[in-house]
Legacy VTK file of the C-alpha trace (Angstrom):
# vtk DataFile Version 3.0
C-alpha trace
ASCII
DATASET POLYDATA
POINTS 250 float
-0.234 -0.117 0.135
1.335 3.525 -0.943
2.406 6.029 1.585
-0.164 8.862 1.483
2.758 11.242 3.001
5.281 10.075 0.457
4.396 13.235 -2.029
4.163 15.775 0.594
7.533 17.235 0.197
8.421 20.554 -1.008
4.566 21.897 -0.907
3.949 25.561 -1.772
0.999 27.200 -1.127
-1.160 28.196 -4.068
-0.977 32.019 -5.069
-4.930 32.476 -5.169
-6.445 29.559 -3.440
-4.902 29.422 -0.326
-7.232 31.670 1.251
-7.317 33.090 4.634
-10.092 31.566 6.618
-10.347 28.413 4.596
-11.089 25.341 6.774
-10.391 22.768 4.504
-6.665 21.992 3.341
-6.160 20.069 -0.008
-2.948 19.015 -1.439
-2.946 18.150 -5.238
0.570 17.259 -6.585
3.150 19.754 -4.730
0.528 22.674 -4.361
-1.432 23.722 -1.296
-4.961 24.585 -1.484
-7.003 26.213 1.338
-10.492 26.569 0.645
-13.879 26.782 2.236
-15.376 23.257 3.094
-19.239 24.659 2.834
-19.091 24.491 -1.111
-17.555 21.098 -1.252
-20.064 19.453 1.445
-22.908 21.434 -0.309
-22.355 20.338 -3.857
-21.025 16.885 -3.486
-22.172 13.929 -1.432
-18.832 12.148 -2.289
-16.774 14.949 -1.108
-18.731 15.558 2.139
-17.811 11.701 2.900
-14.493 12.349 1.972
-14.137 15.381 4.336
-15.678 13.375 7.135
-13.190 10.340 7.077
-9.921 11.956 5.413
-7.044 9.206 4.573
-4.381 9.249 6.922
-1.811 12.104 6.753
1.216 13.330 8.703
-0.505 16.547 10.267
2.812 17.447 11.587
3.535 18.842 8.033
0.826 20.880 8.302
1.060 22.975 11.815
-1.215 25.741 10.394
-4.071 23.477 9.156
-7.148 23.955 11.420
-9.167 21.707 9.545
-9.193 18.363 7.472
-6.499 17.770 5.494
-7.225 16.143 1.808
-4.671 14.433 -0.404
-6.057 14.345 -4.090
-4.673 12.036 -6.788
-5.481 11.760 -10.372
-5.758 15.569 -10.849
-3.249 18.356 -11.468
-2.933 21.376 -9.553
-3.597 23.751 -12.746
-6.946 21.612 -13.321
-7.830 21.711 -9.820
-7.270 25.552 -9.753
-9.664 26.091 -12.367
-12.375 23.666 -10.956
-11.959 26.054 -7.887
-12.582 28.979 -10.018
-15.976 28.040 -10.552
-16.704 28.708 -7.043
-14.618 31.568 -6.561
-15.378 33.438 -10.013
-15.104 37.325 -9.265
-17.435 37.763 -12.135
-20.209 35.955 -10.705
-22.332 34.848 -13.895
-19.548 35.358 -16.399
-17.682 32.282 -16.914
-15.243 32.302 -19.704
-12.916 29.575 -20.242
-11.292 27.297 -23.253
-12.269 23.885 -24.289
-9.569 22.132 -22.433
-10.384 23.987 -19.448
-14.151 23.138 -19.226
-13.196 19.695 -20.263
-10.798 19.643 -17.097
-13.601 20.989 -14.705
-15.951 18.577 -16.154
-13.522 15.815 -15.340
-13.260 16.666 -12.056
-17.209 17.370 -11.385
-17.860 14.122 -12.742
-15.080 12.025 -10.906
-16.038 13.679 -7.510
-19.674 13.994 -7.885
-20.376 17.607 -8.201
-23.838 17.511 -10.413
-24.478 21.429 -10.594
-20.841 22.208 -11.719
-21.217 19.180 -14.281
-24.397 21.097 -15.654
-22.626 24.427 -15.761
-19.606 22.735 -17.582
-22.181 21.148 -20.011
-23.859 24.407 -20.915
-20.711 26.331 -21.401
-19.256 23.524 -23.577
-22.687 23.937 -25.663
-21.489 27.398 -26.627
-18.106 26.526 -27.966
-17.497 25.082 -31.455
-16.159 21.409 -31.537
-16.491 19.125 -34.540
-19.534 16.712 -34.133
-17.619 13.750 -33.540
-15.560 15.245 -31.157
-18.203 16.576 -28.908
-19.961 13.208 -29.128
-17.097 11.247 -27.720
-16.325 14.295 -25.072
-20.190 13.761 -23.890
-19.931 10.078 -23.805
-16.884 10.124 -21.862
-18.289 12.138 -18.776
-21.683 10.590 -19.017
-23.654 13.312 -20.398
-27.721 13.054 -20.291
-29.863 12.088 -23.556
-30.682 15.904 -23.890
-27.111 16.634 -25.072
-26.324 13.512 -26.977
-29.565 12.770 -28.959
-29.520 16.100 -30.645
-25.959 15.546 -32.149
-27.157 12.012 -33.308
-30.017 13.744 -35.315
-27.757 16.358 -36.726
-25.839 13.226 -38.279
-28.756 11.316 -39.176
-30.126 14.504 -41.175
-26.917 15.145 -43.323
-26.779 13.889 -46.440
-23.757 11.415 -46.118
-23.436 9.591 -43.217
-20.374 9.409 -40.804
-17.147 9.463 -42.339
-14.405 6.901 -41.359
-12.635 9.614 -39.249
-15.833 10.679 -37.429
-16.657 6.797 -37.054
-13.164 6.074 -35.355
-13.610 8.980 -33.288
-17.011 8.079 -31.936
-16.576 4.564 -31.769
-18.212 1.385 -33.212
-21.333 1.370 -30.990
-22.585 5.309 -31.494
-21.682 4.721 -35.275
-23.896 1.669 -35.772
-26.834 3.669 -33.918
-26.160 6.611 -36.268
-26.204 4.067 -39.256
-29.210 2.051 -38.097
-31.181 5.136 -37.872
-30.344 6.606 -41.318
-31.168 3.274 -42.796
-34.590 3.079 -40.947
-35.510 6.323 -41.873
-34.598 6.442 -45.326
-36.664 3.261 -45.753
-39.553 3.696 -43.695
-43.261 3.332 -45.300
-44.309 6.425 -47.349
-48.051 5.245 -47.430
-49.850 3.218 -50.165
-47.195 0.680 -49.824
-44.322 2.880 -51.021
-40.809 3.207 -49.288
-38.455 5.641 -50.086
-34.569 6.074 -49.425
-34.731 9.826 -48.370
-35.120 12.140 -45.404
-37.812 14.294 -47.127
-40.866 14.738 -45.191
-39.388 13.650 -41.907
-39.485 16.109 -39.270
-36.856 16.106 -36.233
-39.349 14.471 -33.835
-39.419 11.558 -35.937
-35.753 11.301 -36.305
-35.499 11.882 -32.506
-37.963 9.255 -31.739
-36.201 6.596 -34.018
-32.790 7.266 -32.325
-34.809 7.201 -28.677
-36.036 3.662 -29.791
-32.619 2.141 -30.900
-30.788 3.580 -27.802
-33.775 1.718 -25.674
-35.926 4.522 -24.003
-39.169 6.479 -25.136
-39.510 10.068 -26.321
-42.438 11.587 -25.437
-42.502 14.461 -27.981
-41.203 17.397 -25.938
-37.360 17.324 -26.783
-35.727 20.595 -26.410
-31.960 21.531 -27.354
-30.102 22.343 -24.226
-28.867 25.782 -25.704
-32.438 26.908 -25.979
-33.641 27.040 -22.425
-34.847 29.965 -20.779
-32.871 28.791 -17.580
-29.568 28.843 -19.479
-28.314 31.998 -17.337
-29.406 30.227 -14.030
-26.674 27.726 -14.369
-29.332 24.916 -14.816
-29.577 22.412 -17.476
-32.081 23.432 -19.856
-34.135 20.160 -19.757
-34.235 17.438 -17.512
-34.696 13.530 -17.681
-38.458 13.602 -17.407
-38.517 14.146 -21.184
-37.911 10.409 -21.647
-39.249 7.391 -19.931
-37.359 4.041 -19.362
-34.035 5.735 -18.172
-32.328 5.741 -14.677
-32.959 9.075 -12.986
LINES 1 251
250 0 1 2 3 4 5 6 7 8 9 10 11 12 13 14 15 16 17 18 19 20 21 22 23 24 25 26 27 28 29 30 31 32 33 34 35 36 37 38 39 40 41 42 43 44 45 46 47 48 49 50 51 52 53 54 55 56 57 58 59 60 61 62 63 64 65 66 67 68 69 70 71 72 73 74 75 76 77 78 79 80 81 82 83 84 85 86 87 88 89 90 91 92 93 94 95 96 97 98 99 100 101 102 103 104 105 106 107 108 109 110 111 112 113 114 115 116 117 118 119 120 121 122 123 124 125 126 127 128 129 130 131 132 133 134 135 136 137 138 139 140 141 142 143 144 145 146 147 148 149 150 151 152 153 154 155 156 157 158 159 160 161 162 163 164 165 166 167 168 169 170 171 172 173 174 175 176 177 178 179 180 181 182 183 184 185 186 187 188 189 190 191 192 193 194 195 196 197 198 199 200 201 202 203 204 205 206 207 208 209 210 211 212 213 214 215 216 217 218 219 220 221 222 223 224 225 226 227 228 229 230 231 232 233 234 235 236 237 238 239 240 241 242 243 244 245 246 247 248 249
């Protein structure tokens, strides 16, 4: 078993997030963060449990620590700093960050179960231009809700051409098969009077969405809304909820 104290040499305090009055001490790589436990206990049940029972650390190395000392692994200090920015952002509702920065925030939010931070990251990623296959891969990597993924599948089905070889490789075979099967089903659907047609002409977006949801194994009730069209966008909440679908875990 590895020694949790082995990486505690030559620690330095973070220039911004070693906050006077903070009651939670977190060590990431060789950097010390001192922050307020309130945000982490409020937003993450997992972190609340971590704070309640932190791993054994040599507290003699932290004579100024007046609260729990937690060592985080599999996170870099720059990424954790950007994650803390979500809580300590001085511009309040204005969150401007790059694709790699939001990806890092999303990764930590998923790893440590911060659902509202995940929603914020997903909302902001919606505003960034990303190739569709890369976006699908990113969203799937961090368990995005169907409301984010299904519209992307719909776009691929509505294109004249199916996914390219490069897109197929990026999305993976399972997702690519869903797209190809949906396109096949939609193009050779019954048109009435016993006629079939290899075309999407006359098929609205709800028809495509319903087909994709069927292939994914859950029902669509006809009220799908794109997450970037919500009136809640400025509230930091997901645009729509899982109530649009039945048959999915919630």
